[in-house]
C-alpha positions, 0 to 999 in steps of 0.5 A: 419659469420657462427657463426652469421648465426648459432646464428640467426637460433637458435634464430628463432627456439627458437621463433618458439618453444615459439609460438608453446607452447602457440598457442591455437587451432582455435576451442578453440578461438571460444569457448572462444569468444562465452562464453564471448558473452553469459556472456555479454548477460546474464549480460545485461538481468539481469541488464534490469530485475533489472532496470524494477523491481526498477521502478515497481509502487508497489515498488515505491509506496508501500501500508504500513499497520500501526497504524494511528489515525482516527480523527473527527474535531468538529467546535465549535462556540464561542457562542455555549453552547450545541451540536445539534442532528446531531453532537451528532449522529456523535460523537456516530457513531464515538465511535461505529467505534472506537470499531469496527475498533480500540481499543475502546478508544477515546481521546478528544483534547481540544484547549487552547488559542483560541477565543472559549475556553469558548464554548469548555469547555462548550460542552466537557461534551456533547461530553463525553455523546455522546461517552457513547451513542456510547458504550464507558465507562468512562475509555475508554474516555480521554481528552488532550489539545493542543495549538491554533496557532491563538488566534483570531480564533475558534479552533475545538475539535478533537476526535481521536482513533488509528486504522490499516490503509493502506496508501501510500506516497504522489503523485505528484512527477515529478523529471524528464521531461517525455516529452523528454530526457528519453532513458530507457523504464521504468515507470516515478516516479508518475506512479501508485501512484493514483491507489495505494492510491485509493486501500489503501483507499477503503480496509475496512480491511487493514489486508486483504492486509497482509494475506487472511481471513480464510474460514468459515465452510460450511452450513451443512443443505444446504449440506444435501439438495444437497446430497439428490437431488444428490441421487434422480438424481435431479438438485442440483443447485438452481433455479434462476428466477429473471429477467427471461422473464421480458420485457424491456420497451423502 
């Protein structure tokens, strides 16, 4: 019995020794718990930021600047044999736009197999003349045919030139019901699409969306006038009197 009691006491001492070796101070446990909580909050904040960034309207509906065709469709009746003045002016204006916005090369797409095929071939010569009035040479005008989808209908003649355009994707995507069931505070899929599309359509020079234009040099004559007035102690600003003191009629 004595030996058994001794063995039991030795076992207890061994357990106590093991516990004492691996026991951590209370302060260390608090530090570890605090660190885990802080790490959890940081990961939660990071995931929320990534979620908001992925639903940003500029990310979902980006404005892309690329080369795209600028077209002008000319409806030609089957009995037409010559182009009128307004149509000729529109073609000449289209040619000038191709020089200002594109590479100055216009392609004439002539339909084949349509009901107005005879009329189309008759006015092609007038179209070339109108393009030359807009400043294009013979080498800058090319002609290509395309098949008509309906032989009983009048197909238009299409003028085309390549230019840089700012475009976005198509709007109207509603993959989820925004009336309920959304638990995250994020933008819906179609949010901002119309604004981005309108902005892309209104920009006159799409390259402005990529990089700003360089500043033009200052007016040397105006700078000399300002310096001379500054030396004399006079007001350097221009006088603005338009609309000052004008009476408003009721």
